[in-house]
Structure formats: C-alpha cells, structure tokens
N, C-alpha and C positions, 0 to 999 in steps of 0.2 A: 504494500500500500504506500502511495506517495506521501511525503511529508506535507504538512499544511503550508500553503503558499498564500501570503497576504494578497498579492496582486491578483491571483486567480480567484480568490474568495470574493473580492469586491467587484469583480467583473464576470463572475460565473454565468450570469444570465446571458451574456453575449459570447460565451465560449462553449456553447453546446456543439454536438456533433455536426450540426448543420451550419456552424459559424454564427455570425451576428444576425443572420436573417430571422431566425426564430425569435430571438430576444426582442428585436424591434417590432416584429409582427405582434408579439404578445403585448408590448407597450401600446401599440396602435389600438388593438381591440379593447384592452383594458381602459384606455383613455376614452374610447368611443362609448363604452358602457357607462362610465362615470359621467360623461357629458350628458348623455340621455337622461340619466337619473337626476342630475343637477338641474337641467332645463325644465324637467317636469315638476320638480318639487319646489324650486326657488320661488315661483310666483305664489305658492301657498304660504311662504314664510315672510316675504317682503312686506305685506300689508300690516303686519304687527311689529315690524322692526323699529319704526319710528317711536312707537309707544314704549318699547323695551329700552331703547337708548335714552329716551327722556327720563324714565324712572331711574335708570342706572346713573344718569348724570346727577339727579337729585340726591341719590344715595351717596355718590362719591363726594359731592359738595358737603353733605352732612358730615362725612368722615373727615374731610379736610378741615371743617370748621370745629371739629371736636364735639360733634353732637350725634353720636351713634344712635341715640334714642329716636332720632328723626328719620331713620332708615325705614322706608315703606316696603317691607318684605312681602306683605300681603299683595300689594299691587304688582310687584315683580313676579310673584308666583302665579297670579291670575293670568298675566300676559304669557308667561312661559307655558302654562297649561294649555292655552289656545294654540301655541306653536308646536306643542309636543307631538301631535299626530304627524305633522309634516316632517319634523326632525327625525321621528322614528322611522318614517318611510325613507328618508335620506340615508340614515345610518344603516338600515336594512339593505338598501340598494348597494351602498358602498361595501358593506361586509360581504354580501353575496358575490360581488365582483372580485374582492380580495380572495375569497375562498376559491373561486373558479380560476383566478390567475395563479394562485399558489399551487393548486393541484396540477395545472397545465405545465408549469415550469418544473416541478418535481418529477412529473412523468417523463419529461424530455431529458432532464439531467441524469436521473437515476435509472430509468428504464429505456431510454431512447425511443419513447413513444410520443407521437404528436398527432393531433387532429388536423386534417387538411384545411388550409385557408384559415378558418376562424377557430382558434385554439380553446376558447372558453366553453366549458361544458358543465352540466349538472348531472352527477351520477354517484357511484359508490366512492370513488376517490375523493370527490368533493365533500361527501358526507364524513369521510375519515378526517379530512382536513378540518372541517367544521367541528367535529368532535374533539380533535386534538387541541384546537384553539380554545374551545370551551373548557377543556380539562386544565390547560395551562392557566387560563384566566381564573378558574376556580381556585387553583392552588395559590396563585398570587393574591387573590382577594382574601382567602382564608388567612394567609400570613399577614396581609395588610391589617385586617381587623384584629387579629391576635396581637400583632406588634403594637398597635395603638392602645389596646387594652393594657398590655404589660407596662408600656411607658407611662401611661396615665396613672396606673396603680402604684408603681414604684415611685414615680415623681410625687404623687400625692402623699404617700406614707412618709417618705423621707423629708418631704417639704414641710410637713407638720412638725417633725422631730428636729431636723437640722436643715433649715431653709437653704443654706448655701450648698450643702451636700445634695439636696434634692434637685437644685438647679443644675449642678454639675452632672448628676446621673442622667437627667433628662436630656441635656445637651449631647453627651456621648451616646446615650441610648438612641437618639434620633440619627446620629451619624452612622452607628452600627446598623440601624434599621434600614436606612437608605442603601447602604452597601450590600446588605443581604438581599434586598429587593433587586438590585442590579445583578447580583450573583445568580439568583434564581431565574431572572429573565433570560440571561445568557445560557445558563445550564439547560433550560427547557426549550430554548428557541427552536432547535431542530426537530421537535416532537412531530410536527405535521409532515416534515420530509421523511422521517423514519416510518411514519404510518403509511405513506405511499410506497416506500421501498419494501416494507414487510407485509403489505396488504392486510394490516391489522392495526388497531390503535396502539400506539407506542409512546404514550405520554411519560410514564415513569421511566421507561427505558432510556429516554433522552439524557437523563442525568448520569447514567452509566457510560454512555457514549462520550459525553463531554467532560467526564471526570478528569480533573487535573489540566483542563484545557481552557480555563476561563481567560487567562491572559493571552492565550493564542487567539481566541474568538473575539474577545471584547474590542480590540482595536478595529477589527474589520467591521463589526456591527456599528461601532461608534462613528467611524469615518463615513459610512454610507448613510447612517441615520442623520447625523448633523449636516453633512453636505447636502443631502436631499431636502432636509427641512429648510436650509438657507435658500436653496433654489426655489422651492415652493413659495416661500415668504416673499422673495424678490418678484416672482411672477405675479403673485396676488397683489402686492402693493402697486406694481406698475399698472396692472389691469384696472384696479379700483381708481387710481388717479386719472387714468385716461377716460374712464366712463363718467366719473363724478366731476372732474375738473377742479377738485378741491384737495389741495395738498394736506389740509388739516383733517381730512375725513376720519383717519384712524384715531386722531386725538379726540375727536368728537365721540367716536365709537367707544373709547375707553372711559368716557364720562369725565374727562379732565378738561375738555374744551369749554369755551365761554358761550359759543353759539347755541341756538336751540336745535337739538337733534332732529326734531320734526321738520324744521325749516330746511335742514341739510338734506334730509331724505326727500322732501318735496322738490327741492332743486334738482336732485339726482333723477327723480322720476320725470321731471320736465325735460331734462336733457335727453332722456331715453326715448322721448317722442321723435327725436331726430333720427332718421333711418341710419345715418352714418354712425352715430353714437350707439344705436342699437346693435349694429354690426360689430362695432368694437367690443361691445359688451359680450356678445356671443363668442367672438374670437378670444376674448380674455378668459372666458369659462373654458373653452377648448384648451388654451395654453395652460391654465391652472391644472386641469385634469391630466394633461399630457405630462406635466412636471410631477404630479402626484403619482401617476402610473409608472414613470421612470424610477422614482424613488421606491415605490412598492416592489417592482420587479427586481431591482438591484438588491433590496433588503432580503427578499425571498431567496435570491441567488446565493447569498452567504449561507443560509440554512441548507440549501441544496448541496453546496460544496462541502459543508461540515459533515452532512450525512454521508456523502460519497467518500470522503477521505478518512473520517474518524471512525466510522462504523466498521469494526473488525469481524463481524459475523459473516 
C-alpha cells in the first residue's frame, strides 16, 4: 500500500482513473443540482429576510448599548419559524446533493465505477453514505452534549468552592473539548468512503483505519476546508455586491449597520427588477454553487484517498 501523499489527498477528486474529466463533471452536476434547489427555495425565504434583519439589528443595538433585556427573542423566533419550512427544504436539497456527490466520487475512486454522463444517483450506496453521515453526526452530537454537561458541572462545582480554580478548569476544559471534537471529526471522516468500499456501514471502523493518522489527515482536510471556505466567501461577497450595489450590505446583515435593513432589502428588490441585475443575480447563484461544489468534491476526495491508502483490509 502506498504511503499517504498530501498533494494526492487534496487533489484526489481530479486524479481518478479517468483523469480530471470525472472530477469536473461531478463538480458541474453537483453545482447544477444546488443551483436548482437554491433558485426554487430562495424566493420563499427573501420575503421574510427584511423583517429578520430589522429585528436582528434591534437586538444587536441593544447588546451594544448594554441593554440585553431589550432583546426581542420572541419576534426573532416568530420570523424564523415562518422561514423554517423553506430553510428545511434548502438544507434537505443540499444534503441530498452532498450524499449523491459523495457516493459518486467514492464509487469512482474506490471501485472505479461511474454512471455515464450524469454521475449523481439515489440508491443503496447513497443510503450507506447517508447512514454513515448520520452515524458520525450522532457521535459528534453525543460528545458535544456530554462535553458541555461535564464542563458546566465541573466549572460550577469548583466555581463555588474556588472561583479562580473553576475559571481555570473551564478554560482548559473548553480547549480540550474543542481539540477532541477536531480529533473525532478527522478520525471518523472516512466513514462514508469505507461504507462504499465495504458495501456495508463502517462508521466505527473508520477510527481503526485512521488510528495514529490524525496529523497525517488533519493538514489535508484543513487546507481544503479553509481554502474552499475562503473561495466560497469571496464569490458570495462579490455576487451580493454586484446585485445589491451596496458595499455595506453585509454590515447591515450583521445588525451592526446604521441603515434600516428593510430599506436595504427594498432597494435590492428594486434593483432586481432590472433584467441585467436579475441576470447577474442568477449568475452569482451559479458561481456560488459552483464554488461550493468544488469545495465539496475536493473535501470528499480527501476521504476517498484516506480510505484507499489507509485501509489495510
């Protein structure tokens, strides 16, 4: 078995037996699926966005002014509840796309199998990937809840007895807690890839395959994750600025701006009546989904490579 190679890991999606063609085809279809989901769901979300931003701005101003009691959480929850069905639909569409994309790449890398033309499918492999993702998420969630409980309990007990010691324990407890979360995330990351390779759920087996390989895998995941996130963020900011014509739009979204968020959203809606601006908006969504798909495929590729190189069975 070959030794783990960083360069091959971060570019595995474009080093399949068919060369770069399959990787870019997978990026194309993944981006296309995400674009369709976004264009369908976004009109369901935007009507509530102005109200959400306005309430968020009021709450942020209350925090800045030292008046946390003025935070209107009830109003925020009411608007978010109205947006919840659309967001649920959006997340479901994105997750289904991720599952299909991951299964397709693992099949190609680990079994040299691919579907002609359109590689995204829904079948047994996709169910295995879905199950593996749920399994890893469940393990991380369980540790997350357990860790919070332990830190709160220990900090509370020692905080009452020796306040300084309680603060120190909480500080180092949080550091250890975050480190273990990173460790678990990397150790279980190839679970879906192993599930495809073995034709069965392989969640717990992932930790055996990655045992002693954290510092080998972590840099590859980190570079792809951070690099892709930066790319996505740049594309998103560029697209929003082109469509809204407002360089302070994200400041307004954060609730730290001085302008009325509803006026900002109304101005953006007025600009979108222009066919050219509407076209820029659609192209911005396509570019965002393409950047997201490239990030997704590259990240999945690291797991494919890890399963291919590290699995000794």
